[in-house]
Residue, then its C-alpha position, 0 to 999 in steps of 0.5 A: x624460885x618457883x622453878x627450883x621447887x618445881x624441879x625438887x618436886x619432880x625429883x621426889x616423885x621420880x625417886x618415889x617411883x623407883x625406890x623399892x617398897x621397904x621389905x617390912x611396914x607391919x601395914x597391908x599395902x595399899x593395893x595388894x595386887x601391886x606387890x613388887x615380887x609377882x608379875x601378873x600371868x598371862x592367863x585368861x582374863x575374866x569375862x564381863x559380869x554383865x553377861x553371866x546370866x546368858x553365858x550360863x544358860x548357853x553353856x548348859x544347852x539341852x536341859x535334857x542332856x548332859x553339858x560339860x563342864x564348861x563353866x569349870x573350865x576355860x576360858x569360862x572359869x576365870x570368871x564364873x569362879x569368881x561370880x558363882x552366886x550369879x551362876x547357881x543357887x548358893x547359901x550364904x556362910x555368914x561372917x557374924x559380926x565379930x570384928x575382923x582379925x587383921x593380919x601383920x605384914x612382913x613382906x618377902x620375895x619369894x619368887x626366886x625359889x626354885x624346884x624341880x618340875x615334872x620335866x626335870x627342869x629347874x623352875x622358880x615360883x614365879x614361873x609356876x605362878x604365871x604358867x598355872x594361871x594363878x588368881x590369888x596367891x598368900x603365904x602366911x609365915x608366923x601368922x603374918x602375910x609375907x606374900x599377897x598378890x591377886x590377878x585376872x580380876x580377883x580382889x581382896x573382897x571377892x569370893x573365889x570358888x574353892x571346888x574340893x577345897x570344900x572337902x577339907x573345910x567340911x572335915x573341920x567342921x565335921x570335928x567339932x562334932x566328933x569332939x562333942x560326941x554327937x557324932x562317933x566314928x565307929x558308928x554305921x552311917x545307917x545309924x544317922x540316916x537311917x533312909x541309906x538301910x539297904x543301899x550301898x552304904x549299909x554296913x559302912x562306918x563313918x570313919x571309912x567315909x571320912x577317909x574315903x575307903x567304903x568301897x563305894x563305887x565312885x569314879x572321878x572320870x571326867x572324860x567318861x560320861x557314864x562315870x559316877x562323877x557325871x551323875x553326882x554333878x547333874x545331881x547337884x545342878x552343875x550339869x543338866x538332869x537326863x531323863x530317869x536320873x537322879x535330880x538331887x544329891x540325895x537321890x544320887x547318893x541313895x541310888x550308889x553301887x558297891x564296887x565289884x571287887x573291893x579293895x579297902x584302899x583310898x578311892x577319891x570319891x566326892x561322893x563321901x563328902x556329901x554323906x558326911x554333910x548329910x550326917x551333920x544335917x540330920x545330927x542337928x536339924x541345920x544345914x551344912x552352910x549355916x553350921x559353918x557359919x555358927x562353928x567356923x566362920x563366926x570365929x575366925x574373925x572372917x572380913x567377908x561372908x563365904x558362901x556355899x551352893x546348894x542343890x535343887x532342894x537347897x541342900x548343901x553341896x560340901x563335897x565342892x561348893x563353898x567359896x571364899x576370899x584369899x585372906x579368909x582361907x589365909x585365916x582358915x589355914x592359919x587355925x589348922x596351923x595353930x592346932x584348931x585355935x584361932x583368936x583365942x578361941x579352940x574352934x576344933x581340938x588339937x586331937x582333931x587336927x593330929x588325927x588329920x595329919x596321920x595318913x596310912x602311906x600303903x592305902x594310898x598306892x593308887x596315887x603315888x605318882x601324884x604324892x610319892x610320900x602322900x597319903x589321904x586321911x579325914x578328907x585332907x591331902x598328906x602331901x608328905x607323910x613323914x612331915x605330916x605336911x596338909x593340903x586342901x586341894x580343889x579342881x582347877x588349882x585351889x590349894x591351901x597348903x599348911x605346914x604346921x610344924x614351921x607354922x606356914x600356910x600357903x593359899x592359891x586360887x587358879x583357873x587352869x586352862x585345862x584339867x591337868x593335874x601335872x599343873x598340881x604336882x608341880x605346884x605341890x613341889x613348889x610348895x615343898x620348896x618353900x617350906x624347905x627355904x623356911x626349915 
């Protein structure tokens, strides 16, 4: 009898291991990393957290010379992006004491969705995730999680550095002050920041900063050591400061020059976002990280605090300093997809969200290769100007893709092995295929 019972138990255990998980249980998987539709990428693994301080010191090198973007690139990025607060000073974006807003689950297998990549070849979503060094991937449809997966040491409670996704987060926060009339888009920047009178920002309107059309010179050229992006990153503490160079973010912003031949077109400039942050801090007298907590994060029912890097004088680096968990960024994306509303609260107006979806394709001509149907509006990439699909994009492969019309949100955290924006183009194509799949 005992032998028969043992055989039955063995059979039941084996059977439970091979029976696939039900498509929809309405509950979170016990371990989201084990969702069956996504295989582990073969990307780099995080380094041991105990060695982070020594590693960062080594990356910085001579304090009076520029150090490369070592911590932002492979092989260090896969770990440092998950441990920013141990490498650089950060401010807490408190989640508040509101009860966590939980998600329902309706797990679906999206891995086989295909698209045509830059090489003209048919590729699956699963393969794209594998080869672009994905650390976290989550898809929301109609507010339910249909795919969630973690790789390379990332876990549901771990904050991941967001780089320039921070710009879009800043835009939503900024919109709350525009909604209230505390900031006016047609005012001059110097109305809010008098210290910029007589600088290159003199005569620039807030709306031109919001849409990155100020004609203040900023070259985001990471292979050019005299480009403004190098001095900017040094000023915020991401690189070492050379002798005689600006040592804080606002010193850098104040010292910028105008383009010799302004064209009024969109040019990607991280400096614009930090001007927006400076305006908000001047209007309120409060740091941008705390403002993000008060106006956004406390209202999302987030699971975890977010964080924001700060410079040497404690000013928030809103152009690329925020970090958050995968699910919390999904909550943020869902709020945008809901027209600024989440968990019964109107966090930012629907008018602001619709304003952000209206992109000028003609002003985008320098970026047609990246997004042939695209535009840029209010710190968001409009990936399809006809459909008004919005994306927040960050260096190294951070992305929040929002197709408001079909209530679709896709969040991807990555640590690319090389700063190759072909990865981004193929990711946009893959996500468009997901959007088409649900249309």
